[in-house]
Structures are given as C-alpha cells and as structure tokens.
C-alpha positions, 0 to 999 in steps of 0.5 A, a space after each residue: 513516446 518511449 520505444 516499446 519496452 517490456 512492462 515485465 521488465 519495467 516492474 520488477 523494481 520495487 526496492 523495499 517492498 516490504 515484505 519478508 516478515 522481518 524476523 521470526 515471531 518465536 526466536 527473533 531470528 530471520 525467517 527462512 530465505 530472509 537471512 541477508 537483510 536485503 530487499 524482500 520484495 518481489 524481484 520477479 515480475 508479477 504482471 499477469 494477465 488473466 482474461 481481460 484482467 491485469 494483476 500486479 503484486 509486491 511484496 510477498 503475496 501473489 493475489 488478493 481477491 474480493 468475493 461476494 457476500 455469503 451467509 458467513 460474510 454478508 458483506 463480502 470478504 478477501 482472500 489473500 494468497 501466500 501469506 503465512 498463518 492467515 488460515 488453511 487456504 480454501 477455508 472459511 477461516 482464510 477469509 478476511 472479514 470487512 470491518 465496517 470502520 464507521 469513522 473511516 467510513 464517515 470521511 468518504 474515503 472509498 477503501 474498506 477494511 478487512 481482518 484475517 480471522 482470529 486464532 484458534 488453537 490450530 488456524 490463524 496463528 497471525 493476525 492480518 489487516 488489509 485495505 481494499 478499494 475499486 474504480 471504474 477499471 481498477 481494484 487496488 488493495 494492501 496487507 500487513 501484520 503486526 506479529 512479528 518482530 519488525 514488519 512482517 509478511 504483507 505486500 499490495 496488489 493493484 489491477 486493471 481491465 481492458 483487453 488492450 493497453 489504455 490509449 496514452 497517446 493523448 495531447 496536453 496535461 490532466 490532473 487525477 483526483 482520488 483516494 489513498 489507503 494504507 496499511 502501516 506496520 510499527 515496531 513497538 512490538 505490541 502485536 495487533 496494535 503495531 497496526 494502523 490504517 491511513 487515509 488521505 486523498 490522491 492527485 496524480 499530475 500528467 503531461 502527456 506529450 512529454 513521456 519520452 524525455 522527462 517522464 512527466 507523471 508526479 503527485 502527492 498523497 494528502 496529509 494522512 489521517 491515521 486510525 487503530 484497528 477499532 477505527 479511532 482516529 489517532 491523528 496525522 502524518 505528513 503528505 507524501 510527495 510523489 516524485 516524477 516517474 516514467 511511463 512505457 507504452 503499455 501504460 505502466 508507470 514506474 521508477 517513481 521515489 516517494 518521501 514525506 517531510 517532517 513538520 515538527 519543531 527543528 526537524 520541519 522540512 527533513 525528510 521523514 519517510 522514503 520510498 517508491 511508487 509505481 502504478 498504471 493507466 487504466 480505461 480505454 482513454 487512460 480515465 483513471 490511474 492506480 497504484 502503489 506506494 510503500 514508505 519506510 521511517 520513524 515510527 513518530 513524528 514528534 510528539 504530533 505522531 498518530 496519538 496513543 503512542 506518544 512517550 513522557 518526555 518525548 519532544 518535537 526533535 525526538 526521533 526514538 528507535 521504533 520504526 514504521 513502514 506503510 504500504 498503500 494504494 491509491 485510485 485516481 480518476 481524471 475528471 
C-alpha cells in the first residue's frame, strides 16, 4: 500500500479540465483571468468533506446539488454554484430543470439530463446543460454550455458518503461495471446546438494487491451514443480507454490518462481525443467507484461523427477545424 499521502495534493492535478469560458461571448476575447490561455481547470484542492459526504469538483463550478421536487419542478431540480449567467443565486431562476429525454431513458442509463432556465430580459443569459446520477454511496454530475466562442464555463463533481475512507485493503482483482454520461461542447458556434449529451457503459478493473508498485486501476468507457438536447440520437463516438491510474490510502484515484481512437478511413487507430480521468472508491468495502473524465479533440470523426454535423464532401480521413471538449462522469459497482 502507498504511504499516506494527502488527497488534497493528489487531486489538484486535473489538467485541461474544461472550464474557464474560452472566449468572451460578446467580444471574442478572453474572459477575465483567462488571458494566458492556459489550463482553466481548478488548481486548488476541491476535496471538501461536510458531515459524512466528501465532494470533489473540477473546472469552474464549486458545487452541484440535487433538490427534491416542488410545485414548480415536480421531478426535482439542480442548482450549480459559481457559473455565470445561469440565473440569480438563490432564486427560482437558478434552477436546472429535469429534461425527461425519453430516448435516453429508454436505454436504461440511469444518468438524467437537466437544463438551466430560458433567457429573459434580465436573467439566464447563458444556457447550460447538465447530467446527474447517483449510486448507493456516490453522486456524479457534469455541466457545460455552448454559449461561448469555445468551450465556455463548466465542470464536474463527484461525491462519496462515509464517515471514514473505504476499505481498500482487499485481496485479488475486481471488475466494476456501470454507466457513464457526458456533456459535449463543440466549437461550431451555433449556441445551444453546440451541446450534445453522451451515454455509455463504464468498466473499471482493479488489482487491489498491486497499488504500491503499478497503480493497477484501469478500464474503459464503451462506444458513446450521442444525443442532441431534444433527445434525438445522432450517432456514436469511439470508446474511451482509461490508462492505468494509482490510488492513495484514502481511496482517491489519480494520475489517469484517457484516450479515444478514430474508427474511420486511414485514420483508424489514431488517437482521436485525449484527456485525463480521476475518481474515488466508495462504500465501506469499496463497492463502488465514481469518477470524472475530461477529453478534447476534433468535433467530428470523419463522416461517422454524431450525425447532423457532416459537411458536404467531408471524407473519412478529413479532420476539420472544429474542436470539442467532453466532460463526463461515471459510477461503477463491484457486482
């Protein structure tokens, strides 16, 4: 087992975690504090424990909360802290409403989709979209917007419950199975239609006896189905390989890289998207793993990219100038 290291130090890495509002929506210039064009993800520790819940955030947001339903939102709603122009904090206008996308729900993926309120003359000047899911011991959520010149403000959060760190002093190997959901922002420049949702299966493999020498936590996200914000299926994107990561003695998983590979034409097998992943064990016997993934790459995978965006004359080997960033979360269980 690794020597006791601070989860604070270990979880502050998150390079390119996707926030920062890449470009002022009016002028096209940088946002305040983003002039250098460097990583706009969180550089400070965000592993905060309140009561028995530990919360970890990445990107620009500082918290995501699911609330029970009321008369205005009978299916419940989300509030997201620290994102600009998503409604005045503490008011009904700040609430992200459950979207109830039937085609997504029909797949059995348990993550749900939410959207911020519609713009008025005075509120909700930017449109945000979110995914949220919960396990027995965890929650996971991600948020993004298409209302900026590039990837806009956003981020992700995962939480775990428990008075003490989960027991990771287990023997043998385990395969965790579960689900993934993401918010994908492309740079087509058309506002809300820059945002799509993705869903997939998640598999995490763990060799508990080899943490100290090789890390021994890796896995994959299956082929992703892509949906527009009306719930229409647009096509698929490649699976994501989660390279070997490490864990500390508090059950936090860190230093994982993530890569997807092109499936089209002469580009088949070449890296398509690259990024990072992290997470945490949860439950008294490490029954669950929760985590987040941030990927960037071309917006299109040749002509087989998620439908609707294919240009006339675009062949399987073409990669145009549009980019995309996907921020996703997963929850997986040791059966």
